[in-house]
PyMOL Python script that loads the backbone (N, CA, C, O; Angstrom):
from pymol import cmd

cmd.read_pdbstr("""\
ATOM      1  N   MET A   1     -19.663 -28.822  -2.668  1.00  0.00           N
ATOM      2  CA  MET A   1     -20.303 -27.665  -2.074  1.00  0.00           C
ATOM      3  C   MET A   1     -20.051 -26.446  -2.963  1.00  0.00           C
ATOM      4  O   MET A   1     -18.932 -26.212  -3.419  1.00  0.00           O
ATOM      5  N   GLU A   2     -21.069 -25.709  -3.189  1.00  0.00           N
ATOM      6  CA  GLU A   2     -20.926 -24.399  -3.834  1.00  0.00           C
ATOM      7  C   GLU A   2     -21.981 -23.496  -3.228  1.00  0.00           C
ATOM      8  O   GLU A   2     -23.176 -23.786  -3.288  1.00  0.00           O
ATOM      9  N   LYS A   3     -21.525 -22.394  -2.642  1.00  0.00           N
ATOM     10  CA  LYS A   3     -22.453 -21.474  -1.986  1.00  0.00           C
ATOM     11  C   LYS A   3     -22.092 -20.044  -2.365  1.00  0.00           C
ATOM     12  O   LYS A   3     -20.968 -19.592  -2.143  1.00  0.00           O
ATOM     13  N   GLN A   4     -23.069 -19.337  -2.943  1.00  0.00           N
ATOM     14  CA  GLN A   4     -22.843 -17.932  -3.294  1.00  0.00           C
ATOM     15  C   GLN A   4     -22.890 -17.101  -2.021  1.00  0.00           C
ATOM     16  O   GLN A   4     -23.818 -17.221  -1.221  1.00  0.00           O
ATOM     17  N   ILE A   5     -21.873 -16.253  -1.843  1.00  0.00           N
ATOM     18  CA  ILE A   5     -21.756 -15.432  -0.647  1.00  0.00           C
ATOM     19  C   ILE A   5     -22.169 -13.989  -0.918  1.00  0.00           C
ATOM     20  O   ILE A   5     -22.858 -13.369  -0.109  1.00  0.00           O
ATOM     21  N   ALA A   6     -21.741 -13.458  -2.069  1.00  0.00           N
ATOM     22  CA  ALA A   6     -22.054 -12.059  -2.406  1.00  0.00           C
ATOM     23  C   ALA A   6     -22.119 -11.913  -3.915  1.00  0.00           C
ATOM     24  O   ALA A   6     -21.569 -12.712  -4.673  1.00  0.00           O
ATOM     25  N   ARG A   7     -22.815 -10.855  -4.321  1.00  0.00           N
ATOM     26  CA  ARG A   7     -22.970 -10.553  -5.746  1.00  0.00           C
ATOM     27  C   ARG A   7     -23.209  -9.053  -5.883  1.00  0.00           C
ATOM     28  O   ARG A   7     -24.073  -8.491  -5.210  1.00  0.00           O
ATOM     29  N   PHE A   8     -22.425  -8.397  -6.775  1.00  0.00           N
ATOM     30  CA  PHE A   8     -22.616  -6.963  -6.970  1.00  0.00           C
ATOM     31  C   PHE A   8     -22.172  -6.574  -8.377  1.00  0.00           C
ATOM     32  O   PHE A   8     -21.396  -7.288  -9.012  1.00  0.00           O
ATOM     33  N   ASN A   9     -22.662  -5.454  -8.849  1.00  0.00           N
ATOM     34  CA  ASN A   9     -22.330  -4.982 -10.186  1.00  0.00           C
ATOM     35  C   ASN A   9     -20.894  -4.488 -10.240  1.00  0.00           C
ATOM     36  O   ASN A   9     -20.445  -3.753  -9.360  1.00  0.00           O
ATOM     37  N   LYS A  10     -20.180  -4.895 -11.276  1.00  0.00           N
ATOM     38  CA  LYS A  10     -18.850  -4.358 -11.556  1.00  0.00           C
ATOM     39  C   LYS A  10     -19.001  -3.159 -12.479  1.00  0.00           C
ATOM     40  O   LYS A  10     -18.353  -2.130 -12.287  1.00  0.00           O
ATOM     41  N   ASN A  11     -19.850  -3.297 -13.466  1.00  0.00           N
ATOM     42  CA  ASN A  11     -20.176  -2.231 -14.425  1.00  0.00           C
ATOM     43  C   ASN A  11     -21.507  -2.590 -15.069  1.00  0.00           C
ATOM     44  O   ASN A  11     -22.227  -3.449 -14.560  1.00  0.00           O
ATOM     45  N   ALA A  12     -21.843  -1.944 -16.182  1.00  0.00           N
ATOM     46  CA  ALA A  12     -23.146  -2.168 -16.815  1.00  0.00           C
ATOM     47  C   ALA A  12     -23.290  -3.565 -17.422  1.00  0.00           C
ATOM     48  O   ALA A  12     -24.409  -4.039 -17.618  1.00  0.00           O
ATOM     49  N   THR A  13     -22.173  -4.225 -17.718  1.00  0.00           N
ATOM     50  CA  THR A  13     -22.260  -5.515 -18.400  1.00  0.00           C
ATOM     51  C   THR A  13     -21.715  -6.693 -17.596  1.00  0.00           C
ATOM     52  O   THR A  13     -21.814  -7.838 -18.036  1.00  0.00           O
ATOM     53  N   GLU A  14     -21.135  -6.422 -16.409  1.00  0.00           N
ATOM     54  CA  GLU A  14     -20.545  -7.500 -15.621  1.00  0.00           C
ATOM     55  C   GLU A  14     -20.943  -7.408 -14.148  1.00  0.00           C
ATOM     56  O   GLU A  14     -21.196  -6.325 -13.619  1.00  0.00           O
ATOM     57  N   GLU A  15     -20.991  -8.567 -13.510  1.00  0.00           N
ATOM     58  CA  GLU A  15     -21.205  -8.646 -12.074  1.00  0.00           C
ATOM     59  C   GLU A  15     -20.047  -9.411 -11.453  1.00  0.00           C
ATOM     60  O   GLU A  15     -19.421 -10.246 -12.106  1.00  0.00           O
ATOM     61  N   ILE A  16     -19.769  -9.121 -10.197  1.00  0.00           N
ATOM     62  CA  ILE A  16     -18.794  -9.885  -9.426  1.00  0.00           C
ATOM     63  C   ILE A  16     -19.582 -10.822  -8.517  1.00  0.00           C
ATOM     64  O   ILE A  16     -20.502 -10.399  -7.817  1.00  0.00           O
ATOM     65  N   ILE A  17     -19.207 -12.099  -8.540  1.00  0.00           N
ATOM     66  CA  ILE A  17     -19.843 -13.076  -7.663  1.00  0.00           C
ATOM     67  C   ILE A  17     -18.756 -13.721  -6.816  1.00  0.00           C
ATOM     68  O   ILE A  17     -17.720 -14.156  -7.320  1.00  0.00           O
ATOM     69  N   VAL A  18     -19.023 -13.770  -5.511  1.00  0.00           N
ATOM     70  CA  VAL A  18     -18.115 -14.401  -4.554  1.00  0.00           C
ATOM     71  C   VAL A  18     -18.776 -15.695  -4.088  1.00  0.00           C
ATOM     72  O   VAL A  18     -19.905 -15.691  -3.599  1.00  0.00           O
ATOM     73  N   LYS A  19     -18.046 -16.805  -4.249  1.00  0.00           N
ATOM     74  CA  LYS A  19     -18.589 -18.112  -3.876  1.00  0.00           C
ATOM     75  C   LYS A  19     -17.605 -18.894  -3.024  1.00  0.00           C
ATOM     76  O   LYS A  19     -16.390 -18.735  -3.143  1.00  0.00           O
ATOM     77  N   LEU A  20     -18.149 -19.735  -2.169  1.00  0.00           N
ATOM     78  CA  LEU A  20     -17.372 -20.781  -1.527  1.00  0.00           C
ATOM     79  C   LEU A  20     -17.541 -22.025  -2.384  1.00  0.00           C
ATOM     80  O   LEU A  20     -18.665 -22.397  -2.722  1.00  0.00           O
ATOM     81  N   THR A  21     -16.439 -22.668  -2.737  1.00  0.00           N
ATOM     82  CA  THR A  21     -16.509 -23.859  -3.564  1.00  0.00           C
ATOM     83  C   THR A  21     -15.623 -24.951  -2.973  1.00  0.00           C
ATOM     84  O   THR A  21     -14.826 -24.714  -2.065  1.00  0.00           O
ATOM     85  N   GLU A  22     -15.785 -26.135  -3.511  1.00  0.00           N
ATOM     86  CA  GLU A  22     -14.964 -27.261  -3.086  1.00  0.00           C
ATOM     87  C   GLU A  22     -14.458 -27.969  -4.332  1.00  0.00           C
ATOM     88  O   GLU A  22     -15.205 -28.170  -5.290  1.00  0.00           O
ATOM     89  N   PHE A  23     -13.172 -28.351  -4.313  1.00  0.00           N
ATOM     90  CA  PHE A  23     -12.586 -29.098  -5.414  1.00  0.00           C
ATOM     91  C   PHE A  23     -11.625 -30.121  -4.835  1.00  0.00           C
ATOM     92  O   PHE A  23     -10.715 -29.779  -4.080  1.00  0.00           O
ATOM     93  N   GLU A  24     -11.832 -31.352  -5.188  1.00  0.00           N
ATOM     94  CA  GLU A  24     -10.998 -32.458  -4.701  1.00  0.00           C
ATOM     95  C   GLU A  24     -10.837 -32.438  -3.181  1.00  0.00           C
ATOM     96  O   GLU A  24      -9.746 -32.661  -2.655  1.00  0.00           O
ATOM     97  N   GLY A  25     -11.935 -32.168  -2.490  1.00  0.00           N
ATOM     98  CA  GLY A  25     -11.946 -32.193  -1.038  1.00  0.00           C
ATOM     99  C   GLY A  25     -11.370 -30.963  -0.353  1.00  0.00           C
ATOM    100  O   GLY A  25     -11.286 -30.918   0.874  1.00  0.00           O
ATOM    101  N   LYS A  26     -10.972 -29.966  -1.136  1.00  0.00           N
ATOM    102  CA  LYS A  26     -10.414 -28.731  -0.567  1.00  0.00           C
ATOM    103  C   LYS A  26     -11.390 -27.583  -0.783  1.00  0.00           C
ATOM    104  O   LYS A  26     -12.092 -27.528  -1.793  1.00  0.00           O
ATOM    105  N   ASN A  27     -11.423 -26.656   0.194  1.00  0.00           N
ATOM    106  CA  ASN A  27     -12.336 -25.516   0.127  1.00  0.00           C
ATOM    107  C   ASN A  27     -11.634 -24.293  -0.446  1.00  0.00           C
ATOM    108  O   ASN A  27     -10.485 -23.999  -0.116  1.00  0.00           O
ATOM    109  N   PHE A  28     -12.358 -23.586  -1.315  1.00  0.00           N
ATOM    110  CA  PHE A  28     -11.824 -22.415  -1.995  1.00  0.00           C
ATOM    111  C   PHE A  28     -12.827 -21.278  -1.949  1.00  0.00           C
ATOM    112  O   PHE A  28     -14.028 -21.489  -1.780  1.00  0.00           O
ATOM    113  N   ILE A  29     -12.308 -20.065  -2.105  1.00  0.00           N
ATOM    114  CA  ILE A  29     -13.147 -18.896  -2.346  1.00  0.00           C
ATOM    115  C   ILE A  29     -12.885 -18.486  -3.792  1.00  0.00           C
ATOM    116  O   ILE A  29     -11.737 -18.366  -4.221  1.00  0.00           O
ATOM    117  N   ASP A  30     -13.963 -18.276  -4.529  1.00  0.00           N
ATOM    118  CA  ASP A  30     -13.866 -17.894  -5.937  1.00  0.00           C
ATOM    119  C   ASP A  30     -14.486 -16.505  -6.085  1.00  0.00           C
ATOM    120  O   ASP A  30     -15.665 -16.309  -5.791  1.00  0.00           O
ATOM    121  N   ILE A  31     -13.695 -15.558  -6.534  1.00  0.00           N
ATOM    122  CA  ILE A  31     -14.153 -14.185  -6.762  1.00  0.00           C
ATOM    123  C   ILE A  31     -13.998 -13.946  -8.258  1.00  0.00           C
ATOM    124  O   ILE A  31     -12.877 -13.859  -8.758  1.00  0.00           O
ATOM    125  N   ARG A  32     -15.115 -13.840  -8.978  1.00  0.00           N
ATOM    126  CA  ARG A  32     -15.049 -13.856 -10.432  1.00  0.00           C
ATOM    127  C   ARG A  32     -16.017 -12.868 -11.054  1.00  0.00           C
ATOM    128  O   ARG A  32     -17.095 -12.602 -10.522  1.00  0.00           O
ATOM    129  N   ALA A  33     -15.606 -12.331 -12.195  1.00  0.00           N
ATOM    130  CA  ALA A  33     -16.494 -11.482 -12.999  1.00  0.00           C
ATOM    131  C   ALA A  33     -17.350 -12.385 -13.880  1.00  0.00           C
ATOM    132  O   ALA A  33     -16.865 -13.351 -14.470  1.00  0.00           O
ATOM    133  N   TYR A  34     -18.614 -12.052 -13.953  1.00  0.00           N
ATOM    134  CA  TYR A  34     -19.563 -12.759 -14.815  1.00  0.00           C
ATOM    135  C   TYR A  34     -20.158 -11.758 -15.793  1.00  0.00           C
ATOM    136  O   TYR A  34     -20.457 -10.621 -15.428  1.00  0.00           O
ATOM    137  N   VAL A  35     -20.326 -12.183 -17.023  1.00  0.00           N
ATOM    138  CA  VAL A  35     -20.892 -11.320 -18.052  1.00  0.00           C
ATOM    139  C   VAL A  35     -22.410 -11.485 -18.044  1.00  0.00           C
ATOM    140  O   VAL A  35     -22.934 -12.598 -17.987  1.00  0.00           O
ATOM    141  N   LYS A  36     -23.094 -10.353 -18.103  1.00  0.00           N
ATOM    142  CA  LYS A  36     -24.550 -10.404 -18.198  1.00  0.00           C
ATOM    143  C   LYS A  36     -24.921 -10.802 -19.622  1.00  0.00           C
ATOM    144  O   LYS A  36     -24.369 -10.252 -20.575  1.00  0.00           O
ATOM    145  N   PRO A  37     -25.844 -11.747 -19.787  1.00  0.00           N
ATOM    146  CA  PRO A  37     -26.233 -12.179 -21.136  1.00  0.00           C
ATOM    147  C   PRO A  37     -26.983 -11.077 -21.871  1.00  0.00           C
ATOM    148  O   PRO A  37     -27.566 -10.184 -21.255  1.00  0.00           O
ATOM    149  N   LEU A  38     -26.958 -11.153 -23.184  1.00  0.00           N
ATOM    150  CA  LEU A  38     -27.638 -10.154 -23.999  1.00  0.00           C
ATOM    151  C   LEU A  38     -29.154 -10.299 -23.935  1.00  0.00           C
ATOM    152  O   LEU A  38     -29.876  -9.321 -24.129  1.00  0.00           O
ATOM    153  N   THR A  39     -29.642 -11.498 -23.667  1.00  0.00           N
ATOM    154  CA  THR A  39     -31.075 -11.710 -23.548  1.00  0.00           C
ATOM    155  C   THR A  39     -31.439 -11.870 -22.087  1.00  0.00           C
ATOM    156  O   THR A  39     -30.588 -12.217 -21.268  1.00  0.00           O
ATOM    157  N   SER A  40     -32.679 -11.625 -21.755  1.00  0.00           N
ATOM    158  CA  SER A  40     -33.110 -11.703 -20.355  1.00  0.00           C
ATOM    159  C   SER A  40     -33.297 -13.147 -19.894  1.00  0.00           C
ATOM    160  O   SER A  40     -33.468 -13.383 -18.698  1.00  0.00           O
ATOM    161  N   ARG A  41     -33.269 -14.115 -20.804  1.00  0.00           N
ATOM    162  CA  ARG A  41     -33.503 -15.516 -20.434  1.00  0.00           C
ATOM    163  C   ARG A  41     -32.243 -16.240 -19.960  1.00  0.00           C
ATOM    164  O   ARG A  41     -32.336 -17.242 -19.251  1.00  0.00           O
ATOM    165  N   GLY A  42     -31.078 -15.746 -20.344  1.00  0.00           N
ATOM    166  CA  GLY A  42     -29.844 -16.463 -20.058  1.00  0.00           C
ATOM    167  C   GLY A  42     -29.294 -16.221 -18.667  1.00  0.00           C
ATOM    168  O   GLY A  42     -29.638 -15.242 -18.004  1.00  0.00           O
ATOM    169  N   GLU A  43     -28.424 -17.141 -18.232  1.00  0.00           N
ATOM    170  CA  GLU A  43     -27.737 -16.998 -16.963  1.00  0.00           C
ATOM    171  C   GLU A  43     -26.441 -16.230 -17.171  1.00  0.00           C
ATOM    172  O   GLU A  43     -25.940 -16.117 -18.289  1.00  0.00           O
ATOM    173  N   LEU A  44     -25.910 -15.708 -16.079  1.00  0.00           N
ATOM    174  CA  LEU A  44     -24.625 -15.028 -16.153  1.00  0.00           C
ATOM    175  C   LEU A  44     -23.550 -16.019 -16.602  1.00  0.00           C
ATOM    176  O   LEU A  44     -23.595 -17.200 -16.256  1.00  0.00           O
ATOM    177  N   ILE A  45     -22.590 -15.523 -17.373  1.00  0.00           N
ATOM    178  CA  ILE A  45     -21.534 -16.362 -17.925  1.00  0.00           C
ATOM    179  C   ILE A  45     -20.226 -16.024 -17.213  1.00  0.00           C
ATOM    180  O   ILE A  45     -19.795 -14.871 -17.230  1.00  0.00           O
ATOM    181  N   PRO A  46     -19.578 -17.035 -16.576  1.00  0.00           N
ATOM    182  CA  PRO A  46     -18.324 -16.746 -15.885  1.00  0.00           C
ATOM    183  C   PRO A  46     -17.220 -16.391 -16.872  1.00  0.00           C
ATOM    184  O   PRO A  46     -17.173 -16.929 -17.978  1.00  0.00           O
ATOM    185  N   THR A  47     -16.338 -15.490 -16.473  1.00  0.00           N
ATOM    186  CA  THR A  47     -15.193 -15.114 -17.303  1.00  0.00           C
ATOM    187  C   THR A  47     -13.915 -15.634 -16.655  1.00  0.00           C
ATOM    188  O   THR A  47     -13.956 -16.208 -15.567  1.00  0.00           O
ATOM    189  N   LYS A  48     -12.797 -15.437 -17.313  1.00  0.00           N
ATOM    190  CA  LYS A  48     -11.503 -15.805 -16.744  1.00  0.00           C
ATOM    191  C   LYS A  48     -11.003 -14.741 -15.770  1.00  0.00           C
ATOM    192  O   LYS A  48      -9.997 -14.943 -15.090  1.00  0.00           O
ATOM    193  N   LYS A  49     -11.703 -13.609 -15.702  1.00  0.00           N
ATOM    194  CA  LYS A  49     -11.311 -12.520 -14.815  1.00  0.00           C
ATOM    195  C   LYS A  49     -11.721 -12.859 -13.383  1.00  0.00           C
ATOM    196  O   LYS A  49     -12.903 -12.812 -13.044  1.00  0.00           O
ATOM    197  N   GLY A  50     -10.766 -13.192 -12.566  1.00  0.00           N
ATOM    198  CA  GLY A  50     -11.074 -13.499 -11.185  1.00  0.00           C
ATOM    199  C   GLY A  50      -9.962 -14.272 -10.535  1.00  0.00           C
ATOM    200  O   GLY A  50      -8.920 -14.536 -11.134  1.00  0.00           O
ATOM    201  N   ILE A  51     -10.207 -14.629  -9.291  1.00  0.00           N
ATOM    202  CA  ILE A  51      -9.231 -15.444  -8.561  1.00  0.00           C
ATOM    203  C   ILE A  51      -9.967 -16.547  -7.823  1.00  0.00           C
ATOM    204  O   ILE A  51     -11.123 -16.401  -7.426  1.00  0.00           O
ATOM    205  N   CYS A  52      -9.265 -17.647  -7.655  1.00  0.00           N
ATOM    206  CA  CYS A  52      -9.748 -18.756  -6.841  1.00  0.00           C
ATOM    207  C   CYS A  52      -8.606 -19.104  -5.909  1.00  0.00           C
ATOM    208  O   CYS A  52      -7.492 -19.375  -6.357  1.00  0.00           O
ATOM    209  N   MET A  53      -8.879 -19.099  -4.608  1.00  0.00           N
ATOM    210  CA  MET A  53      -7.813 -19.312  -3.647  1.00  0.00           C
ATOM    211  C   MET A  53      -8.320 -20.130  -2.463  1.00  0.00           C
ATOM    212  O   MET A  53      -9.523 -20.197  -2.211  1.00  0.00           O
ATOM    213  N   LYS A  54      -7.386 -20.750  -1.739  1.00  0.00           N
ATOM    214  CA  LYS A  54      -7.762 -21.526  -0.569  1.00  0.00           C
ATOM    215  C   LYS A  54      -8.421 -20.619   0.462  1.00  0.00           C
ATOM    216  O   LYS A  54      -8.002 -19.479   0.660  1.00  0.00           O
ATOM    217  N   VAL A  55      -9.441 -21.130   1.107  1.00  0.00           N
ATOM    218  CA  VAL A  55     -10.152 -20.358   2.127  1.00  0.00           C
ATOM    219  C   VAL A  55      -9.197 -19.911   3.230  1.00  0.00           C
ATOM    220  O   VAL A  55      -9.386 -18.846   3.818  1.00  0.00           O
ATOM    221  N   GLU A  56      -8.185 -20.707   3.511  1.00  0.00           N
ATOM    222  CA  GLU A  56      -7.235 -20.380   4.575  1.00  0.00           C
ATOM    223  C   GLU A  56      -6.464 -19.087   4.305  1.00  0.00           C
ATOM    224  O   GLU A  56      -5.905 -18.503   5.233  1.00  0.00           O
ATOM    225  N   THR A  57      -6.424 -18.639   3.076  1.00  0.00           N
ATOM    226  CA  THR A  57      -5.678 -17.422   2.739  1.00  0.00           C
ATOM    227  C   THR A  57      -6.551 -16.163   2.738  1.00  0.00           C
ATOM    228  O   THR A  57      -6.066 -15.075   2.425  1.00  0.00           O
ATOM    229  N   VAL A  58      -7.813 -16.302   3.081  1.00  0.00           N
ATOM    230  CA  VAL A  58      -8.728 -15.160   3.067  1.00  0.00           C
ATOM    231  C   VAL A  58      -8.275 -14.070   4.036  1.00  0.00           C
ATOM    232  O   VAL A  58      -8.401 -12.884   3.730  1.00  0.00           O
ATOM    233  N   ALA A  59      -7.758 -14.449   5.185  1.00  0.00           N
ATOM    234  CA  ALA A  59      -7.308 -13.447   6.167  1.00  0.00           C
ATOM    235  C   ALA A  59      -6.214 -12.568   5.571  1.00  0.00           C
ATOM    236  O   ALA A  59      -6.201 -11.358   5.798  1.00  0.00           O
ATOM    237  N   GLU A  60      -5.302 -13.160   4.818  1.00  0.00           N
ATOM    238  CA  GLU A  60      -4.235 -12.386   4.180  1.00  0.00           C
ATOM    239  C   GLU A  60      -4.810 -11.437   3.127  1.00  0.00           C
ATOM    240  O   GLU A  60      -4.372 -10.293   3.001  1.00  0.00           O
ATOM    241  N   LEU A  61      -5.791 -11.926   2.377  1.00  0.00           N
ATOM    242  CA  LEU A  61      -6.439 -11.078   1.371  1.00  0.00           C
ATOM    243  C   LEU A  61      -7.145  -9.901   2.036  1.00  0.00           C
ATOM    244  O   LEU A  61      -7.048  -8.769   1.562  1.00  0.00           O
ATOM    245  N   LEU A  62      -7.848 -10.162   3.124  1.00  0.00           N
ATOM    246  CA  LEU A  62      -8.538  -9.084   3.852  1.00  0.00           C
ATOM    247  C   LEU A  62      -7.558  -8.042   4.371  1.00  0.00           C
ATOM    248  O   LEU A  62      -7.830  -6.843   4.299  1.00  0.00           O
ATOM    249  N   THR A  63      -6.428  -8.485   4.889  1.00  0.00           N
ATOM    250  CA  THR A  63      -5.404  -7.560   5.369  1.00  0.00           C
ATOM    251  C   THR A  63      -4.917  -6.672   4.230  1.00  0.00           C
ATOM    252  O   THR A  63      -4.763  -5.463   4.397  1.00  0.00           O
ATOM    253  N   ALA A  64      -4.675  -7.283   3.068  1.00  0.00           N
ATOM    254  CA  ALA A  64      -4.217  -6.513   1.907  1.00  0.00           C
ATOM    255  C   ALA A  64      -5.281  -5.518   1.458  1.00  0.00           C
ATOM    256  O   ALA A  64      -4.958  -4.379   1.120  1.00  0.00           O
ATOM    257  N   LEU A  65      -6.541  -5.931   1.452  1.00  0.00           N
ATOM    258  CA  LEU A  65      -7.622  -5.026   1.027  1.00  0.00           C
ATOM    259  C   LEU A  65      -7.801  -3.867   2.002  1.00  0.00           C
ATOM    260  O   LEU A  65      -8.102  -2.748   1.586  1.00  0.00           O
ATOM    261  N   LYS A  66      -7.619  -4.124   3.279  1.00  0.00           N
ATOM    262  CA  LYS A  66      -7.695  -3.042   4.277  1.00  0.00           C
ATOM    263  C   LYS A  66      -6.572  -2.034   4.060  1.00  0.00           C
ATOM    264  O   LYS A  66      -6.776  -0.830   4.211  1.00  0.00           O
ATOM    265  N   LYS A  67      -5.381  -2.530   3.704  1.00  0.00           N
ATOM    266  CA  LYS A  67      -4.269  -1.625   3.397  1.00  0.00           C
ATOM    267  C   LYS A  67      -4.578  -0.789   2.163  1.00  0.00           C
ATOM    268  O   LYS A  67      -4.284   0.406   2.127  1.00  0.00           O
ATOM    269  N   VAL A  68      -5.172  -1.415   1.154  1.00  0.00           N
ATOM    270  CA  VAL A  68      -5.556  -0.678  -0.054  1.00  0.00           C
ATOM    271  C   VAL A  68      -6.533   0.433   0.308  1.00  0.00           C
ATOM    272  O   VAL A  68      -6.389   1.569  -0.144  1.00  0.00           O
ATOM    273  N   GLU A  69      -7.523   0.101   1.120  1.00  0.00           N
ATOM    274  CA  GLU A  69      -8.513   1.099   1.534  1.00  0.00           C
ATOM    275  C   GLU A  69      -7.857   2.262   2.276  1.00  0.00           C
ATOM    276  O   GLU A  69      -8.182   3.423   2.027  1.00  0.00           O
ATOM    277  N   LYS A  70      -6.934   1.950   3.186  1.00  0.00           N
ATOM    278  CA  LYS A  70      -6.253   2.986   3.971  1.00  0.00           C
ATOM    279  C   LYS A  70      -5.420   3.894   3.074  1.00  0.00           C
ATOM    280  O   LYS A  70      -5.496   5.118   3.181  1.00  0.00           O
ATOM    281  N   VAL A  71      -4.630   3.298   2.195  1.00  0.00           N
ATOM    282  CA  VAL A  71      -3.783   4.086   1.289  1.00  0.00           C
ATOM    283  C   VAL A  71      -4.645   4.935   0.362  1.00  0.00           C
ATOM    284  O   VAL A  71      -4.310   6.091   0.098  1.00  0.00           O
ATOM    285  N   TYR A  72      -5.737   4.387  -0.132  1.00  0.00           N
ATOM    286  CA  TYR A  72      -6.625   5.134  -1.021  1.00  0.00           C
ATOM    287  C   TYR A  72      -7.244   6.333  -0.299  1.00  0.00           C
ATOM    288  O   TYR A  72      -7.299   7.432  -0.850  1.00  0.00           O
ATOM    289  N   LYS A  73      -7.707   6.119   0.932  1.00  0.00           N
ATOM    290  CA  LYS A  73      -8.287   7.234   1.703  1.00  0.00           C
ATOM    291  C   LYS A  73      -7.242   8.318   1.966  1.00  0.00           C
ATOM    292  O   LYS A  73      -7.533   9.510   1.870  1.00  0.00           O
ATOM    293  N   GLU A  74      -6.029   7.891   2.296  1.00  0.00           N
ATOM    294  CA  GLU A  74      -4.956   8.860   2.522  1.00  0.00           C
ATOM    295  C   GLU A  74      -4.668   9.669   1.266  1.00  0.00           C
ATOM    296  O   GLU A  74      -4.446  10.877   1.338  1.00  0.00           O
ATOM    297  N   GLU A  75      -4.672   9.011   0.129  1.00  0.00           N
ATOM    298  CA  GLU A  75      -4.423   9.697  -1.143  1.00  0.00           C
ATOM    299  C   GLU A  75      -5.540  10.686  -1.462  1.00  0.00           C
ATOM    300  O   GLU A  75      -5.273  11.788  -1.941  1.00  0.00           O
ATOM    301  N   LEU A  76      -6.785  10.303  -1.201  1.00  0.00           N
ATOM    302  CA  LEU A  76      -7.905  11.219  -1.426  1.00  0.00           C
ATOM    303  C   LEU A  76      -7.800  12.449  -0.532  1.00  0.00           C
ATOM    304  O   LEU A  76      -8.044  13.568  -0.982  1.00  0.00           O
ATOM    305  N   GLU A  77      -7.437  12.244   0.735  1.00  0.00           N
ATOM    306  CA  GLU A  77      -7.275  13.365   1.657  1.00  0.00           C
ATOM    307  C   GLU A  77      -6.149  14.287   1.209  1.00  0.00           C
ATOM    308  O   GLU A  77      -6.277  15.510   1.270  1.00  0.00           O
ATOM    309  N   LYS A  78      -5.064  13.706   0.768  1.00  0.00           N
ATOM    310  CA  LYS A  78      -3.922  14.479   0.272  1.00  0.00           C
ATOM    311  C   LYS A  78      -4.332  15.327  -0.930  1.00  0.00           C
ATOM    312  O   LYS A  78      -3.989  16.507  -1.011  1.00  0.00           O
ATOM    313  N   ARG A  79      -5.059  14.728  -1.849  1.00  0.00           N
ATOM    314  CA  ARG A  79      -5.510  15.465  -3.038  1.00  0.00           C
ATOM    315  C   ARG A  79      -6.472  16.580  -2.669  1.00  0.00           C
ATOM    316  O   ARG A  79      -6.421  17.668  -3.243  1.00  0.00           O
ATOM    317  N   ALA A  80      -7.361  16.307  -1.699  1.00  0.00           N
ATOM    318  CA  ALA A  80      -8.324  17.326  -1.279  1.00  0.00           C
ATOM    319  C   ALA A  80      -7.607  18.526  -0.656  1.00  0.00           C
ATOM    320  O   ALA A  80      -7.975  19.674  -0.904  1.00  0.00           O
ATOM    321  N   LYS A  81      -6.569  18.246   0.164  1.00  0.00           N
ATOM    322  CA  LYS A  81      -5.806  19.334   0.773  1.00  0.00           C
ATOM    323  C   LYS A  81      -5.056  20.146  -0.293  1.00  0.00           C
ATOM    324  O   LYS A  81      -5.014  21.374  -0.221  1.00  0.00           O
ATOM    325  N   GLU A  82      -4.473  19.471  -1.267  1.00  0.00           N
ATOM    326  CA  GLU A  82      -3.756  20.154  -2.351  1.00  0.00           C
ATOM    327  C   GLU A  82      -4.697  21.021  -3.166  1.00  0.00           C
ATOM    328  O   GLU A  82      -4.332  22.125  -3.570  1.00  0.00           O
ATOM    329  N   THR A  83      -5.892  20.538  -3.409  1.00  0.00           N
ATOM    330  CA  THR A  83      -6.894  21.306  -4.153  1.00  0.00           C
ATOM    331  C   THR A  83      -7.335  22.517  -3.369  1.00  0.00           C
ATOM    332  O   THR A  83      -7.512  23.596  -3.936  1.00  0.00           O
ATOM    333  N   ALA A  84      -7.519  22.350  -2.046  1.00  0.00           N
ATOM    334  CA  ALA A  84      -7.945  23.471  -1.190  1.00  0.00           C
ATOM    335  C   ALA A  84      -6.869  24.548  -1.148  1.00  0.00           C
ATOM    336  O   ALA A  84      -7.178  25.740  -1.164  1.00  0.00           O
ATOM    337  N   ILE A  85      -5.621  24.135  -1.096  1.00  0.00           N
ATOM    338  CA  ILE A  85      -4.510  25.116  -1.072  1.00  0.00           C
ATOM    339  C   ILE A  85      -4.442  25.887  -2.390  1.00  0.00           C
ATOM    340  O   ILE A  85      -4.174  27.088  -2.393  1.00  0.00           O
ATOM    341  N   GLN A  86      -4.679  25.210  -3.490  1.00  0.00           N
ATOM    342  CA  GLN A  86      -4.615  25.852  -4.808  1.00  0.00           C
ATOM    343  C   GLN A  86      -5.757  26.839  -5.019  1.00  0.00           C
ATOM    344  O   GLN A  86      -5.618  27.786  -5.792  1.00  0.00           O
ATOM    345  N   ASN A  87      -6.866  26.631  -4.352  1.00  0.00           N
ATOM    346  CA  ASN A  87      -8.020  27.503  -4.523  1.00  0.00           C
ATOM    347  C   ASN A  87      -7.960  28.569  -3.498  1.00  0.00           C
ATOM    348  O   ASN A  87      -8.839  29.429  -3.450  1.00  0.00           O
TER     349      ASN A  87
END
""", "prot")
cmd.dss("prot")
cmd.show_as("cartoon", "prot")
cmd.util.cbc("prot")
cmd.orient("prot")
C-alpha cells in the first residue's frame, strides 16, 4: 500500500509529500522532501531529508507539533510586545 496524503511546497525547488506506506506488513507514515526536476517532464525525486515512522507514533508527533506551534506563537507575542514597548 502506498497512498499520498498531502503535498505542499517547502521552497522554490522542493516539495514535502506525506504518504502512508507499508513495508514487510507494517504501516508507516513517510514525510519527505522531494526535489523538483529541472525539466517539466520528470517526476519529483525523493531526498534523504525526511522521516519514516510507524503509524502508531503519529499521535506523539502531533502532540509535539502542537507544542511547537504554541511555543512559537508565544514567542511571536512576546516579540511583538517588546517591539511595542520600544516604540
